[in-house]
gemmi code that builds the backbone of each chain (N, CA, C; Angstrom):
import gemmi

chains = {
    "A": [
        ("SER", (79.253, 101.347, 69.739), (79.243, 100.360, 70.935), (79.188, 101.307, 72.046)),
        ("GLN", (79.355, 100.472, 73.174), (78.679, 101.249, 74.378), (79.765, 101.982, 74.969)),
        ("THR", (79.696, 102.850, 75.783), (80.392, 103.789, 76.553), (79.467, 103.996, 77.639)),
        ("ILE", (80.429, 104.373, 78.778), (80.131, 104.677, 80.255), (80.580, 105.822, 80.515)),
        ("HIS", (79.900, 106.709, 81.150), (80.507, 108.287, 81.234), (80.226, 108.333, 82.762)),
        ("GLN", (81.286, 109.153, 83.463), (81.198, 109.089, 84.964), (81.903, 110.622, 85.395)),
        ("TRP", (81.018, 111.334, 86.288), (81.391, 112.594, 86.371), (80.884, 112.993, 87.910)),
        ("PRO", (81.878, 114.038, 88.475), (82.935, 114.583, 88.204), (84.472, 113.840, 88.321)),
        ("ALA", (85.456, 113.848, 87.612), (86.745, 113.276, 87.974), (87.340, 113.374, 89.286)),
        ("THR", (86.911, 114.493, 89.634), (87.763, 114.679, 91.213), (86.656, 115.376, 91.822)),
        ("LEU", (86.701, 115.584, 93.471), (85.747, 116.208, 93.839), (86.116, 116.313, 95.297)),
        ("VAL", (86.323, 117.288, 96.012), (86.741, 117.618, 97.325), (85.655, 118.507, 97.978)),
        ("GLN", (85.353, 117.667, 99.130), (83.945, 118.174, 99.797), (84.491, 118.285, 101.146)),
        ("PRO", (83.757, 119.133, 102.108), (83.901, 119.056, 103.511), (82.968, 117.838, 104.108)),
        ("VAL", (83.269, 117.350, 105.450), (82.698, 116.575, 106.051), (81.299, 117.496, 106.300)),
        ("GLY", (80.506, 116.578, 106.244), (78.940, 116.968, 106.445), (77.735, 117.272, 105.337)),
        ("SER", (78.928, 117.462, 104.275), (78.313, 117.893, 102.770), (77.524, 116.922, 102.290)),
        ("PRO", (76.585, 117.273, 101.370), (75.751, 116.185, 100.659), (76.651, 116.148, 99.348)),
        ("LEU", (76.298, 114.432, 98.837), (77.183, 114.264, 97.618), (76.192, 113.488, 96.524)),
        ("SER", (76.625, 113.733, 95.407), (75.456, 113.200, 94.069), (76.756, 113.028, 93.278)),
        ("LEU", (77.006, 111.840, 92.668), (77.772, 111.213, 91.798), (77.184, 110.685, 90.762)),
        ("GLU", (77.131, 111.040, 89.205), (76.415, 110.477, 88.415), (76.918, 109.494, 87.582)),
        ("CYS", (76.473, 108.698, 86.917), (76.712, 107.713, 85.652), (75.712, 107.214, 84.749)),
        ("THR", (76.173, 107.539, 83.536), (75.350, 107.054, 82.174), (76.143, 106.184, 81.169)),
        ("VAL", (75.190, 105.388, 80.904), (75.678, 104.511, 79.722), (75.099, 104.535, 78.700)),
        ("GLU", (75.822, 104.459, 77.241), (75.228, 104.731, 76.291), (75.814, 103.524, 74.988)),
        ("GLY", (74.378, 103.254, 74.169), (74.491, 101.972, 73.055), (74.080, 100.722, 73.818)),
        ("THR", (73.581, 100.657, 74.897), (72.715, 99.418, 75.230), (71.572, 99.786, 76.295)),
        ("SER", (70.675, 98.556, 76.268), (69.561, 98.797, 77.128), (69.569, 97.744, 78.130)),
        ("ASN", (69.096, 98.148, 78.882), (68.608, 97.430, 80.322), (69.899, 97.047, 80.992)),
        ("PRO", (71.037, 97.764, 81.108), (72.650, 97.279, 81.652), (72.172, 96.771, 83.258)),
        ("ASN", (72.891, 95.966, 83.829), (73.259, 95.862, 85.176), (74.169, 96.834, 85.498)),
        ("LEU", (74.023, 97.742, 86.454), (74.714, 98.711, 86.755), (75.545, 98.468, 88.444)),
        ("TYR", (76.681, 99.270, 88.525), (77.201, 98.848, 90.036), (77.828, 100.075, 90.462)),
        ("TRP", (77.942, 100.163, 91.588), (78.849, 101.379, 92.348), (79.980, 100.429, 93.080)),
        ("TYR", (81.111, 100.866, 92.641), (82.373, 100.176, 93.713), (82.961, 101.500, 94.339)),
        ("ARG", (83.370, 101.079, 95.155), (84.312, 102.244, 95.959), (85.972, 101.349, 96.234)),
        ("GLN", (86.871, 102.021, 96.098), (88.192, 101.441, 96.083), (88.928, 102.681, 96.915)),
        ("ALA", (89.360, 102.403, 98.404), (90.264, 102.833, 99.289), (91.306, 102.558, 99.043)),
        ("ALA", (92.443, 103.920, 99.401), (93.482, 104.111, 99.166), (94.218, 102.621, 99.236)),
        ("GLY", (94.991, 102.044, 98.431), (95.746, 100.649, 99.006), (94.884, 99.920, 99.231)),
        ("ARG", (93.455, 99.707, 98.900), (92.896, 98.750, 99.274), (91.935, 98.019, 97.960)),
        ("GLY", (91.106, 96.701, 98.327), (90.548, 96.352, 97.104), (89.264, 97.009, 96.688)),
        ("LEU", (88.481, 96.492, 95.636), (87.506, 97.217, 95.244), (86.183, 96.326, 96.116)),
        ("GLN", (85.436, 97.449, 96.538), (84.186, 97.197, 97.625), (82.905, 97.306, 96.569)),
        ("LEU", (82.043, 96.091, 96.568), (80.821, 96.836, 95.955), (79.931, 97.499, 96.766)),
        ("LEU", (79.378, 98.619, 96.445), (78.620, 99.198, 97.374), (77.130, 99.230, 96.771)),
        ("PHE", (76.801, 98.952, 95.457), (75.279, 98.921, 95.041), (75.588, 98.124, 93.625)),
        ("TYR", (74.255, 97.552, 93.352), (73.852, 97.177, 92.094), (72.587, 97.217, 91.843)),
        ("SER", (72.337, 97.380, 90.489), (70.946, 97.475, 90.088), (70.517, 96.695, 88.718)),
        ("VAL", (69.492, 95.954, 88.525), (69.311, 95.177, 87.517), (68.181, 95.808, 86.779)),
        ("GLY", (67.653, 96.971, 86.983), (66.619, 97.698, 86.558), (66.328, 98.798, 87.125)),
        ("ILE", (65.399, 99.920, 86.408), (64.786, 101.097, 87.138), (64.337, 100.667, 88.603)),
        ("GLY", (64.887, 101.746, 89.354), (64.030, 101.679, 90.772), (64.531, 100.632, 91.350)),
        ("GLN", (65.259, 99.616, 90.999), (65.974, 98.347, 91.800), (67.402, 98.546, 92.039)),
        ("ILE", (67.416, 98.621, 93.357), (68.504, 98.923, 94.074), (68.837, 97.601, 94.961)),
        ("SER", (70.201, 97.352, 95.001), (70.498, 96.298, 96.085), (71.765, 96.880, 96.611)),
        ("SER", (71.751, 97.057, 98.015), (72.938, 97.367, 98.760), (73.737, 96.130, 99.480)),
        ("GLU", (74.872, 96.440, 99.288), (75.802, 95.484, 99.855), (76.297, 95.760, 101.181)),
        ("VAL", (76.801, 97.185, 101.433), (77.226, 97.196, 102.798), (76.685, 98.492, 103.301)),
        ("PRO", (76.228, 98.455, 104.646), (75.254, 99.528, 105.511), (75.984, 100.800, 105.487)),
        ("GLN", (75.842, 101.869, 105.116), (76.656, 103.074, 105.240), (75.846, 104.381, 104.942)),
        ("ASN", (76.267, 105.618, 104.911), (75.396, 106.641, 104.727), (75.298, 106.730, 103.269)),
        ("LEU", (75.432, 106.001, 102.652), (75.598, 106.261, 100.937), (74.057, 105.622, 100.539)),
        ("SER", (73.626, 106.257, 99.342), (72.350, 105.519, 98.746), (72.562, 105.672, 97.260)),
        ("ALA", (71.850, 105.052, 96.724), (72.303, 104.875, 95.209), (70.576, 104.959, 94.627)),
        ("SER", (70.436, 105.675, 93.584), (68.918, 105.705, 92.755), (69.285, 105.193, 91.266)),
        ("ARG", (68.434, 104.756, 90.728), (68.127, 104.601, 89.208), (67.020, 104.842, 88.530)),
        ("PRO", (67.060, 106.153, 88.293), (65.692, 106.752, 87.757), (65.493, 106.688, 86.382)),
        ("GLN", (66.704, 106.220, 85.670), (66.224, 105.980, 84.039), (67.077, 104.880, 83.798)),
        ("ASP", (66.829, 104.133, 83.104), (67.579, 102.842, 82.476), (68.638, 102.860, 82.124)),
        ("ARG", (69.327, 104.007, 82.036), (70.943, 104.124, 81.878), (71.552, 105.113, 82.665)),
        ("GLN", (70.965, 105.501, 84.006), (71.599, 106.197, 84.539), (71.539, 105.819, 86.384)),
        ("PHE", (72.710, 106.021, 86.880), (72.752, 105.637, 88.041), (73.717, 106.524, 88.810)),
        ("ILE", (72.964, 107.007, 89.951), (73.171, 108.033, 90.835), (73.590, 107.496, 92.203)),
        ("LEU", (74.707, 108.144, 92.511), (75.190, 107.636, 94.085), (75.180, 108.821, 94.986)),
        ("SER", (74.730, 108.603, 96.034), (74.310, 110.022, 97.041), (74.536, 109.997, 98.569)),
        ("SER", (74.743, 110.923, 99.065), (74.981, 111.125, 100.629), (74.244, 112.272, 100.768)),
        ("LYS", (73.765, 112.027, 102.121), (72.931, 113.391, 102.631), (74.563, 114.057, 103.614)),
        ("LYS", (75.190, 113.469, 104.258), (76.219, 113.954, 104.939), (77.477, 113.211, 105.043)),
        ("LEU", (78.695, 113.477, 104.299), (79.885, 112.866, 104.051), (80.574, 112.739, 105.149)),
        ("LEU", (81.184, 111.467, 105.418), (82.140, 111.297, 106.300), (83.811, 111.219, 105.956)),
        ("LEU", (84.531, 111.726, 106.778), (85.812, 111.663, 106.264), (86.367, 110.115, 105.828)),
        ("SER", (85.552, 109.111, 106.205), (85.841, 107.596, 105.994), (85.459, 107.232, 104.347)),
        ("ASP", (84.212, 108.368, 104.028), (83.800, 108.175, 102.470), (84.594, 108.512, 101.268)),
        ("SER", (85.941, 109.117, 101.956), (87.078, 109.353, 100.506), (87.492, 108.240, 99.984)),
        ("GLY", (87.745, 108.016, 98.887), (88.034, 106.969, 98.103), (87.818, 107.214, 96.624)),
        ("PHE", (87.958, 106.404, 95.665), (87.902, 106.287, 94.362), (86.456, 105.611, 93.875)),
        ("TYR", (85.591, 106.297, 93.283), (84.337, 105.635, 93.201), (84.145, 105.263, 91.793)),
        ("LEU", (83.972, 104.101, 91.603), (83.884, 103.876, 89.952), (82.223, 102.925, 89.989)),
        ("CYS", (81.897, 103.393, 88.663), (80.649, 102.950, 88.321), (80.931, 102.035, 87.262)),
        ("ALA", (80.248, 100.795, 86.726), (80.611, 99.979, 86.027), (79.285, 99.378, 85.328)),
        ("TRP", (79.143, 98.821, 84.345), (78.149, 98.237, 83.863), (78.155, 96.691, 83.148)),
        ("SER", (77.295, 96.023, 83.109), (77.358, 94.701, 82.333), (76.011, 94.240, 81.697)),
        ("GLY", (76.129, 93.326, 80.892), (74.800, 92.963, 80.164), (74.841, 91.707, 80.681)),
        ("THR", (73.387, 91.139, 79.837), (73.411, 89.703, 80.433), (74.387, 88.676, 80.064)),
        ("GLY", (74.272, 87.445, 80.526), (75.346, 86.675, 80.502), (76.834, 87.002, 81.555)),
        ("TYR", (77.720, 86.413, 81.308), (78.660, 86.314, 82.329), (80.256, 86.972, 81.826)),
        ("TYR", (79.980, 88.200, 80.993), (81.570, 88.608, 80.489), (82.280, 89.723, 80.907)),
        ("GLY", (81.954, 89.694, 82.141), (82.797, 90.716, 82.845), (82.261, 92.198, 82.835)),
        ("TYR", (82.741, 93.346, 83.641), (82.365, 94.386, 83.490), (82.719, 95.254, 83.000)),
        ("THR", (82.455, 96.480, 82.595), (82.990, 97.858, 81.844), (83.174, 98.846, 83.152)),
        ("PHE", (84.294, 99.408, 83.353), (84.188, 100.540, 84.148), (84.126, 101.634, 83.827)),
        ("GLY", (83.380, 102.906, 84.524), (83.969, 103.803, 83.913), (84.908, 104.504, 84.304)),
        ("SER", (85.459, 106.117, 84.104), (86.822, 106.304, 84.397), (87.040, 106.660, 86.100)),
        ("GLY", (85.690, 106.634, 86.704), (85.903, 106.891, 88.210), (86.109, 108.280, 88.605)),
        ("THR", (85.602, 108.647, 90.020), (85.657, 110.042, 90.479), (86.245, 109.703, 91.689)),
        ("ARG", (87.519, 110.730, 92.044), (88.384, 110.540, 93.380), (87.732, 111.549, 94.327)),
        ("LEU", (87.035, 111.234, 95.381), (86.381, 112.137, 96.329), (87.181, 112.118, 97.485)),
        ("THR", (87.592, 113.355, 97.690), (88.404, 113.619, 99.033), (87.653, 114.351, 99.994)),
        ("VAL", (86.998, 113.869, 101.280), (86.420, 114.476, 102.220), (87.264, 114.964, 103.225)),
        ("VAL", (87.208, 116.283, 103.119), (87.963, 117.255, 104.178), (87.305, 117.896, 105.402)),
    ],
    "B": [
        ("GLN", (81.498, 84.476, 103.366), (81.992, 85.439, 102.662), (82.885, 85.375, 101.650)),
        ("LYS", (82.429, 85.214, 100.213), (83.417, 84.771, 99.016), (84.651, 85.441, 98.945)),
        ("GLU", (85.837, 84.860, 98.780), (86.999, 85.696, 98.909), (87.654, 85.318, 97.938)),
        ("VAL", (88.723, 86.424, 97.209), (89.535, 86.191, 96.506), (91.070, 86.779, 96.483)),
        ("GLU", (92.093, 85.773, 96.510), (93.260, 86.066, 97.267), (94.094, 86.343, 96.450)),
        ("GLN", (95.047, 87.204, 96.130), (95.924, 87.552, 95.681), (97.481, 88.279, 96.481)),
        ("ASN", (98.794, 87.922, 95.962), (99.813, 88.554, 96.580), (100.052, 89.945, 96.185)),
        ("SER", (99.978, 90.764, 97.307), (100.028, 92.389, 97.061), (101.265, 92.736, 96.077)),
        ("GLY", (102.451, 92.017, 96.100), (103.388, 92.293, 95.606), (104.481, 93.103, 96.187)),
        ("PRO", (104.892, 94.322, 95.752), (105.040, 94.105, 93.975), (106.206, 92.780, 93.760)),
        ("LEU", (105.708, 92.620, 92.415), (106.021, 91.644, 91.544), (107.161, 92.107, 90.363)),
        ("SER", (108.549, 92.077, 90.660), (109.283, 92.810, 89.919), (110.387, 91.955, 88.660)),
        ("VAL", (110.015, 92.041, 87.612), (110.591, 91.366, 86.349), (111.270, 92.237, 85.596)),
        ("PRO", (112.575, 91.770, 84.926), (113.021, 92.760, 83.919), (111.998, 92.739, 82.757)),
        ("GLU", (112.490, 93.543, 81.696), (111.997, 93.496, 80.741), (112.327, 92.456, 79.573)),
        ("GLY", (111.123, 91.884, 79.015), (111.282, 90.664, 78.294), (111.053, 89.355, 78.832)),
        ("ALA", (111.278, 89.414, 80.189), (111.075, 88.053, 80.819), (109.472, 87.731, 80.844)),
        ("ILE", (109.427, 86.720, 81.600), (107.740, 86.242, 81.775), (107.127, 86.596, 83.209)),
        ("ALA", (106.190, 87.052, 83.262), (105.518, 87.829, 84.853), (104.332, 86.369, 84.695)),
        ("SER", (104.388, 86.372, 85.837), (103.174, 85.080, 86.341), (102.483, 85.845, 87.660)),
        ("LEU", (101.033, 85.887, 87.405), (100.250, 86.465, 88.474), (99.277, 85.248, 88.922)),
        ("ASN", (99.295, 85.105, 90.112), (98.498, 84.246, 90.781), (97.356, 84.743, 91.484)),
        ("CYS", (96.228, 83.502, 91.626), (94.850, 84.091, 92.257), (94.350, 83.077, 92.451)),
        ("THR", (93.794, 82.905, 94.083), (92.921, 81.517, 94.633), (91.545, 82.209, 94.999)),
        ("TYR", (90.526, 81.403, 94.839), (89.115, 81.763, 95.225), (88.621, 80.828, 96.148)),
        ("SER", (87.672, 81.148, 97.034), (86.862, 80.373, 97.822), (85.825, 79.871, 97.408)),
        ("ASP", (84.768, 80.251, 96.410), (83.742, 79.799, 95.896), (83.510, 78.935, 94.957)),
        ("ARG", (83.510, 77.430, 95.369), (83.499, 76.015, 94.613), (82.780, 76.411, 93.425)),
        ("GLY", (81.593, 77.021, 93.411), (80.635, 77.012, 92.371), (80.936, 78.206, 91.161)),
        ("SER", (82.172, 79.085, 91.496), (82.221, 80.028, 90.434), (82.496, 79.444, 89.210)),
        ("GLN", (81.925, 80.245, 88.061), (81.853, 79.707, 86.818), (82.802, 80.762, 85.793)),
        ("SER", (83.012, 82.217, 86.213), (83.818, 82.865, 85.181), (84.545, 83.668, 85.799)),
        ("PHE", (85.617, 83.931, 85.393), (86.928, 84.321, 85.929), (87.467, 85.341, 84.944)),
        ("PHE", (87.957, 86.764, 85.773), (88.569, 87.735, 84.962), (89.787, 88.154, 85.683)),
        ("TRP", (90.474, 88.972, 84.409), (91.587, 89.548, 84.908), (91.773, 90.921, 84.203)),
        ("TYR", (91.638, 91.945, 85.285), (91.777, 93.439, 85.096), (93.048, 94.015, 85.297)),
        ("ARG", (93.711, 95.251, 84.500), (94.515, 95.856, 84.911), (94.313, 97.185, 85.182)),
        ("GLN", (94.920, 97.643, 85.929), (94.796, 99.171, 86.260), (95.946, 99.720, 87.024)),
        ("TYR", (96.029, 100.900, 85.820), (97.311, 101.734, 86.098), (97.053, 102.830, 87.312)),
        ("SER", (97.845, 103.284, 87.882), (97.847, 103.990, 89.147), (97.161, 105.268, 88.853)),
        ("GLY", (96.002, 105.346, 89.511), (94.894, 106.641, 89.305), (93.743, 106.379, 87.934)),
        ("LYS", (94.116, 105.170, 87.488), (93.090, 104.715, 86.392), (92.053, 103.739, 87.109)),
        ("SER", (90.891, 103.667, 86.165), (89.932, 102.837, 86.550), (90.442, 101.463, 85.831)),
        ("PRO", (90.146, 100.242, 86.324), (90.450, 99.014, 85.829), (89.726, 98.704, 84.565)),
        ("GLU", (90.620, 98.035, 83.832), (90.663, 97.798, 82.430), (90.386, 95.989, 82.245)),
        ("LEU", (89.237, 95.540, 81.696), (89.428, 94.015, 81.495), (90.179, 93.803, 80.360)),
        ("ILE", (91.018, 92.584, 80.632), (92.192, 92.203, 79.940), (91.950, 90.785, 79.665)),
        ("MET", (91.490, 89.675, 80.215), (91.413, 88.625, 79.740), (90.051, 88.138, 80.803)),
        ("SER", (89.338, 86.923, 80.188), (88.234, 86.553, 80.762), (88.555, 84.977, 80.476)),
        ("ILE", (88.294, 83.997, 81.547), (88.245, 82.332, 81.279), (87.305, 81.775, 82.083)),
        ("TYR", (86.816, 80.817, 81.272), (85.510, 80.091, 81.941), (85.555, 78.561, 82.042)),
        ("SER", (86.805, 77.690, 81.339), (86.924, 76.577, 81.539), (88.329, 76.104, 81.808)),
        ("ASN", (88.676, 74.819, 82.421), (89.634, 74.616, 82.827), (90.744, 74.646, 81.471)),
        ("GLY", (92.150, 75.139, 82.037), (92.843, 75.020, 80.943), (93.839, 76.380, 80.530)),
        ("ASP", (93.990, 76.679, 79.543), (94.929, 77.958, 79.182), (94.175, 78.420, 77.981)),
        ("LYS", (93.636, 80.104, 78.378), (93.470, 80.695, 76.871), (94.388, 81.922, 76.751)),
        ("GLU", (94.821, 81.879, 75.693), (95.805, 82.715, 75.011), (95.268, 83.927, 74.264)),
        ("ASP", (95.557, 85.174, 74.717), (95.159, 86.334, 73.749), (96.677, 87.237, 73.648)),
        ("GLY", (97.308, 87.329, 72.342), (98.240, 87.959, 72.263), (100.108, 87.637, 73.415)),
        ("ARG", (100.318, 88.590, 74.119), (101.065, 88.073, 74.932), (100.980, 87.641, 76.419)),
        ("PHE", (99.639, 87.652, 76.523), (98.823, 87.288, 77.799), (98.097, 85.670, 77.564)),
        ("THR", (98.362, 85.068, 78.991), (97.861, 83.718, 78.823), (97.006, 83.641, 80.454)),
        ("ALA", (95.828, 83.362, 80.282), (95.038, 82.985, 81.477), (94.930, 81.174, 81.671)),
        ("GLN", (95.216, 80.951, 83.022), (95.125, 79.560, 83.233), (93.905, 79.337, 84.329)),
        ("LEU", (93.367, 78.374, 83.967), (92.395, 78.246, 85.441), (92.169, 76.578, 85.746)),
        ("ASN", (92.307, 76.482, 86.947), (92.077, 75.074, 87.539), (91.083, 75.160, 88.581)),
        ("LYS", (89.943, 74.549, 88.252), (88.920, 74.649, 89.303), (88.909, 73.828, 90.086)),
        ("ALA", (89.529, 72.468, 90.131), (89.699, 71.815, 90.971), (90.531, 72.211, 92.192)),
        ("SER", (91.503, 72.975, 91.742), (92.405, 73.820, 92.786), (91.969, 75.274, 93.271)),
        ("GLN", (90.767, 75.506, 92.635), (90.333, 77.025, 92.641), (91.657, 78.039, 92.881)),
        ("TYR", (91.955, 77.917, 91.425), (93.186, 78.692, 91.303), (93.422, 79.237, 89.897)),
        ("VAL", (93.490, 80.561, 89.595), (93.614, 81.215, 88.502), (94.869, 82.018, 88.164)),
        ("SER", (95.685, 81.767, 87.001), (96.954, 82.819, 86.686), (96.839, 83.369, 85.691)),
        ("LEU", (97.747, 84.599, 85.684), (97.816, 85.240, 84.194), (99.301, 85.530, 83.971)),
        ("LEU", (99.751, 84.907, 82.982), (101.203, 85.307, 82.461), (101.111, 85.934, 81.537)),
        ("ILE", (102.309, 86.763, 81.536), (102.564, 87.915, 80.420), (103.830, 87.566, 79.870)),
        ("ARG", (104.034, 87.292, 78.735), (105.194, 86.901, 78.097), (105.635, 88.319, 77.722)),
        ("ASP", (107.176, 88.301, 77.546), (107.973, 89.428, 76.731), (107.367, 90.520, 77.657)),
        ("SER", (107.485, 90.929, 78.764), (106.999, 91.988, 79.712), (107.700, 93.513, 79.022)),
        ("GLN", (106.950, 94.178, 79.172), (107.104, 95.572, 78.770), (107.083, 96.497, 79.975)),
        ("PRO", (107.762, 97.536, 80.134), (107.432, 98.817, 81.210), (105.850, 99.317, 81.282)),
        ("SER", (105.598, 99.258, 80.154), (103.918, 99.758, 80.094), (103.039, 98.520, 80.636)),
        ("ASP", (103.586, 97.322, 81.005), (102.932, 96.447, 81.481), (102.969, 96.524, 83.292)),
        ("SER", (103.443, 97.614, 83.573), (103.764, 98.051, 85.027), (102.622, 98.197, 85.438)),
        ("ALA", (101.512, 97.788, 86.604), (100.198, 98.399, 86.924), (100.071, 97.149, 88.088)),
        ("THR", (98.402, 97.435, 88.478), (98.358, 96.473, 89.534), (97.343, 95.571, 88.467)),
        ("TYR", (97.360, 94.261, 88.635), (96.605, 93.264, 88.186), (95.463, 92.646, 89.256)),
        ("LEU", (94.401, 93.035, 89.104), (93.085, 92.454, 89.689), (92.316, 91.350, 88.964)),
        ("CYS", (92.390, 90.289, 90.266), (91.551, 88.936, 89.554), (90.074, 89.050, 90.231)),
        ("ALA", (89.228, 88.601, 89.259), (88.112, 88.697, 89.784), (87.237, 87.630, 89.379)),
        ("VAL", (86.107, 87.068, 90.312), (85.431, 85.923, 90.274), (84.152, 86.111, 90.214)),
        ("ASN", (83.185, 85.749, 89.345), (81.918, 85.909, 89.599), (81.222, 85.031, 90.720)),
        ("GLU", (80.524, 85.919, 91.455), (79.863, 84.695, 92.663), (78.729, 83.848, 91.637)),
        ("ASN", (78.722, 82.690, 92.415), (77.789, 81.795, 91.730), (76.342, 81.906, 92.271)),
        ("THR", (75.772, 83.396, 91.840), (74.355, 83.599, 92.414), (73.408, 83.729, 91.305)),
        ("GLY", (73.700, 83.192, 90.225), (72.745, 83.574, 88.787), (72.553, 84.914, 88.532)),
        ("PHE", (73.592, 85.570, 89.066), (73.689, 87.048, 88.739), (74.926, 87.446, 88.660)),
        ("GLN", (75.420, 88.432, 87.526), (76.637, 88.692, 87.397), (77.496, 89.751, 88.612)),
        ("LYS", (77.824, 88.946, 89.562), (78.321, 90.317, 90.570), (79.915, 89.540, 90.824)),
        ("LEU", (80.816, 90.444, 90.575), (81.989, 90.197, 90.713), (82.489, 90.482, 92.228)),
        ("VAL", (83.518, 89.506, 92.792), (84.294, 89.701, 93.628), (85.750, 89.954, 93.284)),
        ("PHE", (86.530, 90.947, 93.902), (87.694, 91.658, 93.132), (88.951, 91.073, 94.243)),
        ("GLY", (89.803, 90.414, 93.894), (91.160, 90.335, 94.801), (91.791, 91.859, 94.926)),
        ("THR", (92.588, 92.019, 95.984), (93.047, 93.491, 96.408), (93.976, 93.778, 95.251)),
        ("GLY", (94.528, 92.700, 94.084), (95.430, 92.964, 93.111), (97.065, 92.775, 93.448)),
        ("THR", (97.644, 92.408, 92.699), (99.382, 92.369, 92.452), (100.066, 93.470, 91.773)),
        ("ARG", (100.694, 94.294, 92.347), (101.253, 95.336, 91.857), (102.649, 94.944, 90.902)),
        ("LEU", (102.640, 95.143, 89.528), (103.931, 94.328, 88.485), (104.727, 95.460, 88.306)),
        ("LEU", (105.892, 95.346, 88.263), (106.766, 96.355, 87.949), (107.836, 95.745, 86.909)),
        ("VAL", (107.941, 96.164, 85.551), (108.892, 95.491, 84.861), (109.962, 96.692, 84.495)),
        ("SER", (111.192, 96.395, 84.939), (112.420, 97.431, 84.776), (112.981, 97.183, 83.399)),
        ("PRO", (113.312, 98.403, 82.910), (113.953, 98.406, 81.520), (115.223, 97.532, 81.498)),
    ],
}
model = gemmi.Model(1)
for chain_id, residues in chains.items():
    chain = gemmi.Chain(chain_id)
    for i, (resn, *xyz) in enumerate(residues, 1):
        res = gemmi.Residue()
        res.name, res.seqid = resn, gemmi.SeqId(i, " ")
        for name, pos in zip(("N", "CA", "C"), xyz):
            atom = gemmi.Atom()
            atom.name, atom.element = name, gemmi.Element(name[0])
            atom.pos, atom.b_iso = gemmi.Position(*pos), 0.0
            res.add_atom(atom)
        chain.add_residue(res)
    model.add_chain(chain)
structure = gemmi.Structure()
structure.add_model(model)
structure.setup_entities()
């Protein structure tokens, strides 16, 4: 069966520090991968999605970036965090077809 | 901008009652629709999917779709306190690629 791993679970970072969040999927090949952010009391905002290695689409201009160095690995990065980057970051995967996403357990990021 | 609208709630129902959650969407070409349950502090979990007009039942859950009215609903029968959570409606954009647009969610409270 397919599983998705996301870490760390929580992170407290100072303003201006770098960020790296990692997500890996097991049990499937060539998944579609997504990064979402959920700010406190708000909906899910799609940040990036990827249909293959090295293929990244950005939905919202901001100081975040994403990379997909391997088929089942998706990384979210920032060179300098802002206070507004605080939130709940969720990685998700989907297969071909339209059967919905499976989310990872999320990373709660607090920028101080 | 494709939109998915939900009443934020909270929707309060007594244990054993039927909870009715509603969602409207703007993209008339959307073909697949999903309901996710999100417990406080946790990631969303897919509970129902529906692709054609009418009703789809799975245990205590029934999803209803009316494409002409651009309306999706979720009924929870015999509501339990453990059903207390935020329910997110998600609609796949009609782009030939699976990319979900989420509503902001309805908070459901089931009282014993």
